[in-house]
C-alpha positions as CSV (number, residue, x, y, z in Angstrom):
1,M,0.0,0.0,0.0
2,F,2.8,2.4,0.9
3,S,4.5,1.8,-2.4
4,S,1.8,4.0,-4.1
5,I,3.0,7.6,-4.5
6,R,-0.6,8.8,-4.0
7,V,-0.8,7.2,-0.5
8,R,2.6,8.6,0.4
9,L,1.7,12.1,-0.8
10,T,-1.6,12.0,1.1
11,L,0.0,10.6,4.3
12,S,2.9,13.1,4.2
13,H,0.3,15.9,3.7
14,L,-1.6,14.7,6.7
15,A,1.6,14.3,8.8
16,V,2.5,18.0,8.1
17,I,-1.0,19.1,9.1
18,V,-0.9,17.0,12.3
19,L,2.6,18.3,13.2
20,A,1.6,21.9,12.5
21,M,-1.7,21.7,14.4
22,G,-0.1,19.7,17.3
23,L,2.8,22.1,17.7
24,S,0.6,25.3,17.4
25,G,-2.0,23.9,19.8
26,F,0.5,22.8,22.4
27,L,2.3,26.2,22.3
28,L,-1.0,28.2,22.4
29,L,-2.6,26.1,25.2
30,S,0.6,26.2,27.2
31,F,0.9,30.0,26.7
32,L,-2.8,30.6,27.7
33,E,-2.6,28.3,30.8
34,R,0.6,30.1,31.9
35,Y,-1.0,33.4,31.2
36,F,-4.2,32.6,33.3
37,L,-2.1,31.3,36.2
38,Q,0.0,34.4,36.2
39,A,-3.1,36.6,36.1
40,T,-4.6,34.7,38.9
41,E,-1.5,34.9,41.0
42,D,-1.2,38.6,40.5
43,S,-4.9,39.0,41.4
44,L,-4.5,37.0,44.6
45,A,-1.4,39.1,45.5
46,A,-3.4,42.3,45.0
47,Q,-6.3,40.9,47.1
48,A,-3.7,39.9,49.8
49,R,-2.3,43.5,49.9
50,I,-5.8,45.0,50.2
51,T,-6.7,42.6,53.0
52,A,-3.6,43.2,54.9
53,Q,-3.9,47.0,54.7
54,A,-7.6,46.8,55.6
55,L,-7.1,44.6,58.7
56,V,-3.7,45.7,59.9
57,P,-3.3,49.5,59.8
58,G,0.2,50.6,59.2
59,S,1.3,47.2,57.9
60,I,3.6,46.7,54.9
61,P,2.7,43.6,53.0
62,K,5.8,42.0,51.6
63,G,5.1,40.5,48.2
64,P,6.1,40.8,44.5
65,P,6.6,44.4,43.3
66,N,3.9,46.0,41.3
67,Q,5.2,45.8,37.7
68,S,4.1,45.5,34.2
69,P,3.4,42.1,32.8
70,S,6.4,39.9,32.3
71,T,8.1,39.5,28.9
72,W,6.0,36.5,27.8
73,T,2.8,38.5,28.3
74,D,4.1,41.8,26.7
75,R,2.0,41.2,23.6
76,L,-1.1,40.7,25.7
77,A,-0.6,43.6,28.1
78,P,-3.9,45.4,27.3
79,I,-5.9,42.2,27.9
80,Y,-3.8,41.5,31.0
81,N,-4.4,44.9,32.5
82,T,-8.1,44.8,31.7
83,T,-8.4,41.4,33.5
84,Q,-6.7,42.7,36.5
85,Q,-9.0,45.8,36.7
86,Q,-12.1,43.7,36.4
87,Q,-11.0,41.3,39.1
88,L,-10.0,44.1,41.6
89,S,-13.1,46.2,40.9
90,N,-15.3,43.2,42.0
91,F,-13.3,42.8,45.2
92,A,-14.4,44.7,48.3
93,L,-13.9,43.5,51.9
94,Q,-16.4,43.9,54.7
95,T,-15.6,43.0,58.3
96,Q,-17.8,42.4,61.3
97,N,-16.8,42.4,65.0
98,L,-13.5,44.0,64.1
99,T,-12.0,46.3,66.8
100,L,-8.9,48.0,65.5
101,P,-6.1,49.0,68.0
102,P,-5.8,52.6,69.0
103,E,-4.4,54.7,66.2
104,D,-1.4,55.9,68.2
105,L,-0.4,52.2,68.7
106,S,-1.3,50.8,65.4
107,S,2.1,51.7,63.8
108,A,3.9,49.5,66.3
109,N,1.4,46.8,67.0
110,T,2.4,43.3,65.9
111,D,-0.2,41.5,68.0
112,L,-3.1,40.5,65.7
113,S,-5.2,38.9,68.4
114,Y,-7.9,41.5,67.9
115,L,-8.8,39.7,64.7
116,T,-9.9,36.5,66.5
117,D,-13.6,37.6,66.9
118,A,-13.8,39.3,63.5
119,S,-15.4,37.9,60.4
120,L,-14.9,38.7,56.8
121,Q,-17.5,39.1,54.0
122,F,-17.0,40.0,50.4
123,S,-19.1,42.4,48.4
124,A,-19.2,39.9,45.5
125,Q,-19.3,36.2,45.3
126,L,-15.7,35.2,45.0
127,D,-14.1,31.8,45.4
128,T,-11.1,33.2,47.2
129,R,-10.5,31.9,50.7
130,I,-8.7,34.3,53.1
131,R,-6.9,33.2,56.2
132,I,-5.0,35.5,58.5
133,L,-2.3,33.9,60.6
134,D,-0.3,35.3,63.4
135,A,3.5,35.3,63.7
136,E,3.4,31.6,64.9
137,G,1.3,30.3,62.0
138,V,-1.9,30.0,64.0
139,V,-5.1,30.9,62.1
140,L,-6.7,34.0,63.6
141,L,-9.3,34.6,61.0
142,D,-10.8,32.4,58.2
143,S,-13.2,33.7,55.7
144,Q,-14.9,30.3,55.6
145,Q,-14.6,30.0,59.5
146,L,-13.3,26.4,59.2
147,E,-9.7,26.5,60.6
148,Q,-9.7,29.3,63.2
149,G,-7.2,28.4,65.9
150,V,-5.5,25.7,63.8
151,D,-1.7,25.8,63.7
152,L,-0.6,25.8,60.1
153,G,3.1,26.3,60.8
154,A,4.0,22.9,59.4
155,D,2.7,23.8,56.0
156,P,5.8,24.4,53.8
157,L,4.2,27.4,52.2
158,V,3.3,28.9,55.5
159,A,6.8,28.2,56.7
160,E,8.2,30.3,53.8
161,A,5.9,33.1,54.8
162,L,6.9,32.9,58.5
163,A,10.5,33.3,57.3
164,G,9.5,36.6,55.7
165,K,9.2,35.3,52.1
166,Y,6.4,35.8,49.6
167,D,5.5,32.5,47.8
168,S,2.8,30.7,45.8
169,R,2.1,27.2,44.5
170,T,-0.5,25.2,42.7
171,N,-1.7,21.8,43.9
172,E,-4.2,19.4,42.6
173,I,-6.3,17.6,45.3
174,G,-9.2,15.4,44.6
175,G,-9.2,16.3,40.9
176,E,-9.5,20.0,41.6
177,T,-6.6,22.4,41.1
178,T,-6.1,25.2,43.6
179,M,-3.7,28.0,43.8
180,Y,-2.2,29.0,47.2
181,L,-0.5,32.3,48.0
182,V,1.1,33.6,51.2
183,L,2.0,37.2,51.9
184,P,4.0,38.2,55.0
185,I,2.6,41.2,57.0
186,L,5.4,43.4,58.3
187,V,5.0,46.2,60.9
188,E,8.2,48.3,61.2
189,D,10.2,45.4,59.6
190,Q,8.8,42.9,62.2
191,L,6.7,40.0,61.2
192,A,3.2,40.6,62.5
193,G,1.3,37.8,60.6
194,V,0.6,36.2,57.3
195,V,-2.2,36.5,54.7
196,Y,-2.9,33.1,53.4
197,L,-5.1,33.0,50.3
198,S,-6.4,30.1,48.2
199,Q,-8.5,30.0,45.1
200,P,-9.8,27.1,43.1
201,L,-8.8,27.2,39.4
202,S,-12.0,25.6,38.2
203,D,-12.6,28.4,35.8
204,I,-9.2,28.1,34.3
205,T,-9.5,24.4,34.1
206,A,-12.8,24.7,32.4
207,V,-11.5,27.2,29.9
208,S,-8.4,25.0,29.2
209,R,-10.6,22.0,28.8
210,D,-12.9,23.9,26.4
211,L,-9.9,25.1,24.4
212,R,-8.5,21.6,24.2
213,V,-11.9,20.3,22.9
214,R,-12.1,23.1,20.4
215,W,-8.5,22.5,19.3
216,L,-9.1,18.8,18.9
217,S,-12.3,19.5,16.9
218,A,-10.4,22.0,14.7
219,T,-7.6,19.5,14.2
220,A,-10.1,16.8,13.2
221,I,-11.8,19.1,10.8
222,A,-8.4,20.2,9.4
223,L,-7.4,16.6,9.0
224,L,-10.6,15.7,7.2
225,L,-10.3,18.7,4.8
226,S,-6.6,18.2,4.3
227,G,-7.2,14.5,3.6
228,V,-9.8,15.4,0.9
229,V,-7.5,18.0,-0.5
230,G,-4.5,15.6,-0.3
231,L,-6.4,12.9,-2.2
232,L,-7.5,15.3,-4.9
233,L,-4.0,16.8,-5.2
234,S,-2.3,13.4,-5.2
235,G,-4.8,12.2,-7.7
236,A,-4.1,15.1,-10.0
237,I,-0.4,14.2,-9.8
238,T,-0.7,10.5,-10.1
239,R,-3.3,10.3,-12.9
240,P,-0.9,11.8,-15.5
241,L,1.8,9.5,-14.1
242,R,-0.4,6.4,-14.5
243,R,-1.2,7.5,-18.1
244,L,2.5,8.0,-18.8
245,T,3.3,4.6,-17.3
246,A,0.7,2.9,-19.4
247,A,1.9,4.7,-22.5
248,A,5.5,3.9,-21.8
249,G,4.6,0.2,-21.4
250,A,2.9,0.4,-24.8
251,V,5.9,2.1,-26.4
252,A,8.1,-0.7,-24.9
253,Q,6.0,-3.2,-26.8
254,G,6.6,-1.3,-30.1
255,Q,3.4,0.9,-30.2
256,F,5.1,4.2,-31.0
257,Q,1.9,6.0,-31.9
258,Q,1.1,6.5,-28.2
259,Q,0.2,10.0,-27.1
260,V,-0.9,11.3,-23.7
261,P,-3.2,14.3,-23.1
262,V,-1.6,17.5,-21.8
263,W,-3.8,19.2,-19.3
264,S,-1.4,21.7,-17.6
265,K,1.7,23.8,-18.1
266,D,3.5,22.6,-15.0
267,E,6.2,20.0,-14.7
268,L,3.7,17.2,-15.4
269,G,2.5,19.0,-18.5
270,R,6.1,19.5,-19.7
271,L,6.8,15.8,-19.0
272,S,3.7,14.8,-21.0
273,R,4.7,17.0,-23.9
274,A,8.3,15.6,-23.8
275,F,6.8,12.1,-23.9
276,N,4.6,12.9,-26.9
277,D,7.6,14.4,-28.7
278,M,9.7,11.3,-27.9
279,T,7.1,8.9,-29.2
280,A,6.6,11.1,-32.3
281,R,10.4,11.0,-32.9
282,L,10.5,7.2,-32.3
283,Q,7.6,6.7,-34.7
284,A,9.4,8.9,-37.3
285,A,12.7,7.0,-36.6
286,R,11.0,3.7,-37.0
287,Q,9.4,4.8,-40.3
288,M,12.8,6.1,-41.5
289,Q,14.3,2.7,-40.6
290,V,11.6,0.9,-42.5
291,D,12.0,3.2,-45.5
292,F,15.8,2.9,-45.2
293,V,15.7,-0.9,-45.4
294,A,13.2,-0.7,-48.3
295,N,15.3,1.8,-50.2
296,V,18.5,-0.1,-49.6
297,S,16.8,-3.3,-50.8
298,H,15.5,-1.5,-53.9
299,E,18.8,0.1,-54.7
300,L,20.7,-3.2,-54.3
301,R,18.0,-5.2,-56.2
302,T,18.1,-3.0,-59.4
303,P,21.9,-3.5,-60.2
304,L,21.9,-7.1,-59.0
305,T,18.9,-8.0,-61.2
306,S,20.6,-6.3,-64.1
307,I,23.9,-8.1,-63.6
308,K,22.1,-11.5,-63.1
309,G,20.1,-11.0,-66.3
310,M,23.2,-10.2,-68.3
311,L,25.1,-13.2,-66.9
312,E,22.2,-15.5,-67.7
313,T,22.1,-14.1,-71.3
314,L,25.8,-14.6,-71.7
315,R,25.6,-18.1,-70.3
316,H,22.9,-19.0,-72.9
317,G,25.1,-18.2,-75.8
318,A,25.5,-14.4,-76.0
319,V,29.1,-14.9,-74.9
320,E,29.9,-16.0,-78.5
321,D,28.9,-12.6,-79.8
322,T,31.9,-10.3,-79.1
323,Q,30.0,-7.0,-79.4
324,V,27.1,-8.2,-77.1
325,R,29.6,-9.7,-74.7
326,D,31.7,-6.6,-74.4
327,R,28.6,-4.4,-74.0
328,F,27.2,-6.7,-71.3
329,L,30.5,-6.8,-69.4
330,E,30.8,-3.1,-69.6
331,T,27.3,-2.7,-68.2
332,A,28.0,-5.3,-65.4
333,E,31.1,-3.4,-64.5
334,S,29.2,-0.1,-64.3
335,E,26.5,-1.7,-62.1
336,T,29.2,-3.2,-59.9
337,D,30.8,0.2,-59.5
338,R,27.4,1.5,-58.5
339,L,27.0,-1.2,-55.9
340,V,30.5,-0.4,-54.5
341,R,29.6,3.3,-54.3
342,L,26.3,2.5,-52.6
343,V,28.0,0.2,-50.0
344,N,30.7,2.8,-49.4
345,D,28.1,5.5,-48.9
346,L,26.2,3.4,-46.4
347,L,29.3,2.5,-44.6
348,L,30.3,6.2,-44.3
349,L,26.8,7.1,-42.9
350,S,27.0,4.2,-40.5
351,R,30.3,5.5,-39.2
352,A,29.0,9.0,-39.0
353,D,26.0,7.8,-37.0
354,S,28.2,6.0,-34.5
355,E,30.7,8.9,-34.4
356,A,33.4,6.6,-35.7
357,L,34.7,8.8,-38.5
358,N,38.4,9.1,-38.4
359,L,38.9,12.7,-39.4
360,K,42.5,13.7,-40.4
361,R,42.3,17.4,-39.5
362,E,44.9,19.7,-40.8
363,S,45.3,23.4,-41.4
364,T,43.7,24.0,-44.8
365,S,43.0,27.0,-47.0
366,L,39.3,26.6,-47.6
367,A,39.4,29.0,-50.6
368,E,42.1,27.0,-52.3
369,L,40.3,23.7,-51.6
370,V,37.0,25.1,-53.1
371,Q,38.9,26.4,-56.1
372,A,40.6,23.1,-56.8
373,T,37.4,21.1,-56.4
374,A,35.5,23.4,-58.7
375,E,38.1,23.1,-61.4
376,R,37.6,19.3,-61.4
377,L,33.9,19.8,-62.2
378,V,34.3,22.6,-64.8
379,S,34.2,20.2,-67.7
380,E,31.0,18.5,-66.4
381,A,29.4,22.0,-65.9
382,E,30.4,23.1,-69.5
383,A,29.0,19.8,-70.9
384,G,25.6,20.8,-69.4
385,G,25.9,24.4,-70.8
386,L,26.6,25.9,-67.3
387,T,29.0,28.4,-66.0
388,L,30.8,27.5,-62.7
389,R,32.2,30.4,-60.7
390,V,34.1,30.6,-57.4
391,E,33.8,33.7,-55.2
392,A,36.3,33.6,-52.3
393,S,36.6,36.2,-49.5
394,P,39.7,38.4,-50.0
395,D,40.7,37.6,-46.4
396,A,42.8,34.4,-46.6
397,F,42.0,32.2,-43.6
398,L,42.6,28.7,-42.6
399,V,40.3,26.0,-41.2
400,G,41.2,22.8,-39.3
401,V,39.4,20.2,-41.4
402,D,39.9,16.8,-43.1
403,P,40.4,18.1,-46.7
404,D,39.4,14.8,-48.3
405,R,36.0,14.8,-46.4
406,I,35.3,18.5,-47.2
407,E,36.2,17.9,-50.8
408,Q,33.6,15.0,-50.8
409,V,31.0,17.5,-49.4
410,L,31.8,20.0,-52.1
411,V,31.7,17.4,-54.9
412,N,28.2,16.2,-53.7
413,L,26.8,19.7,-53.5
414,L,28.3,20.8,-56.9
415,D,27.2,17.6,-58.6
416,N,23.6,18.2,-57.4
417,A,23.7,21.8,-58.4
418,I,24.9,20.9,-61.9
419,K,22.4,18.1,-62.4
420,Y,19.4,20.3,-61.4
421,S,20.4,23.5,-63.3
422,R,19.0,24.6,-66.6
423,P,21.3,24.9,-69.6
424,G,22.6,28.5,-69.9
425,G,22.5,29.0,-66.2
426,G,25.3,29.2,-63.7
427,V,26.5,27.6,-60.4
428,T,28.3,29.9,-57.9
429,V,30.4,28.8,-54.9
430,S,31.0,31.5,-52.3
431,V,33.5,31.3,-49.4
432,L,32.9,33.9,-46.6
433,K,34.4,34.6,-43.2
434,E,31.8,35.1,-40.5
435,A,32.0,37.5,-37.5
436,D,32.9,34.7,-35.1
437,R,35.8,33.7,-37.5
438,S,33.9,30.6,-38.7
439,A,33.8,29.8,-42.4
440,L,30.6,30.0,-44.5
441,V,30.4,28.1,-47.9
442,Q,27.4,28.6,-50.2
443,V,26.6,26.7,-53.4
444,R,24.0,28.6,-55.4
445,D,22.4,27.4,-58.6
446,E,19.7,28.7,-61.0
447,G,18.0,25.5,-61.5
448,I,14.5,24.0,-61.0
449,G,14.4,24.5,-57.3
450,I,12.7,22.3,-54.7
451,P,8.9,22.2,-54.1
452,A,7.9,23.6,-50.7
453,Q,6.3,20.3,-49.7
454,D,9.6,18.4,-50.4
455,L,12.0,20.9,-48.8
456,P,11.6,19.6,-45.1
457,R,12.5,16.1,-46.3
458,I,15.5,17.0,-48.4
459,G,18.6,15.4,-46.7
460,Q,16.7,12.3,-45.6
461,R,18.4,9.2,-46.8
462,F,17.3,7.9,-50.2
463,Y,14.7,10.7,-50.5
464,R,14.5,12.3,-54.0
465,A,12.4,15.3,-54.9
466,D,12.6,14.3,-58.6
467,K,12.7,10.5,-58.3
468,A,12.4,9.7,-62.0
469,R,15.3,11.9,-63.0
470,S,17.5,10.8,-60.1
471,R,17.1,7.1,-61.0
472,A,17.8,7.7,-64.7
473,E,21.1,9.4,-63.7
474,G,22.0,6.8,-61.1
475,G,21.5,8.9,-58.0
476,S,20.8,7.1,-54.7
477,G,19.5,10.0,-52.7
478,L,22.4,9.7,-50.2
479,G,24.6,12.6,-51.4
480,L,23.1,15.4,-49.3
481,A,22.8,13.1,-46.3
482,I,26.5,12.3,-46.5
483,A,27.4,16.0,-46.9
484,Q,25.3,16.9,-43.9
485,A,26.9,14.0,-41.8
486,L,30.4,15.1,-42.8
487,V,29.8,18.8,-42.0
488,E,28.3,18.0,-38.6
489,A,31.2,15.6,-37.8
490,H,33.5,18.7,-38.2
491,G,31.3,20.7,-35.8
492,G,29.5,22.7,-38.5
493,R,25.9,23.0,-39.8
494,L,24.3,22.5,-43.2
495,W,21.0,23.9,-44.4
496,L,19.0,24.6,-47.6
497,E,17.0,27.5,-49.0
498,S,15.1,27.0,-52.2
499,E,12.2,28.4,-54.3
500,E,10.7,26.3,-57.0
501,G,11.7,27.5,-60.4
502,Q,14.2,30.0,-59.0
503,G,17.0,27.8,-57.8
504,T,18.6,26.5,-54.6
505,V,21.2,27.7,-52.1
506,V,23.0,25.1,-50.0
507,S,25.0,26.6,-47.1
508,F,27.3,25.1,-44.5
509,T,29.6,26.4,-41.9
510,L,32.9,25.2,-40.5
511,P,34.3,26.3,-37.1
512,P,37.5,28.3,-37.0
513,Q,40.9,26.7,-36.6
514,S,41.6,26.2,-32.9
């Protein structure tokens, strides 16, 4: 199951969502819980100060200094301050049976026994429990009137307060969390008693539980939605891949006509277009291979059939006729030479395809090479009523080429130009130097030109635009293909420009001498 890319994409998508929601929820809930605890502690500390100052005139409650919210609550300072104001505005302390010491003695009075008969009542319903302890840890006053007279000195938190230290803690008893806070009461730097406050954190617990439920619900909804989105997204990715896989399997079985639909312009769309281009090229290459084999078979069969027929004729008695014998032998020799040329051309193309041509590069004057090659074909051009001209650049420059191979290219191009030119026309060979120091050679004729529908296929092996004429003159349709292969083997490029009835220009470039 996990071998499917769709499953892996969906699961990885869900894993990211779970990780993000879990981390954000944990941080947010921890922050809020810490914030509420800090706000509750500060509220209890403020209530303890108010209680101490109301019950013990002249006392100085020792607790945390009044300050702005700590660093971790800086961003929530407005909410923090508002919470504190609301809590303190609801807090008012009323006492009964409280007899304060004389005013002239209150500043030095550390005896809080006068609180024993008093009782406390709040102006609002608050869960805070207030206990006033004397300097020995004995409860003098309890807002719930449950522990009056009880010695709490053994309580670690009370012990801290009796030592003059402010402290607080949070304990969970019986499934309920309660915050405890002690505040020493000092009168002229002497411990007079302790304000001991406790408040259940049921509200905070309820809020935290509600937030967790909401967070879990949001996580479940997010997982559901992300699962649906992940399935849709992974499906959109895997469907083209499945189509490509099926099409590739068909191509592997030889069905090169396979094409896959392209629905997008992204990486998958580009991959689909590349696959379609590949199968089109494979189909074209296969067709070329079939055509190549058929053409080779046809080219070989014609001279072989001719030779076989002549040999059979000679064997049946024509050998006695000297004229017939000599004519047949001359024809057989011509057909044999044609076969040799065809085989050599095919061998050359095969070597070029496998990049096995052994080029003997040497520093060569291209203009001189073109001139010498043209002079060899002047008689052939004149026999056809043509004028053969050479136009070389006045800048003499050298190229690093195999002169025999480039001569073969020039012979093939000039031979085609002469064959397809009208009597009275001309063939011009130009040699130019390009801006990048490469050489440009152009063979221009004034012949019949090439039809526009045939121009893209010129250069394919065994292809002839004028098949009847080419066969009559012994052409195999390999000359231009050989010329192109030799030019590309030198690192150059060959191309044609032609207009039917106006002539043809064949150009090729050669890189500069390194």
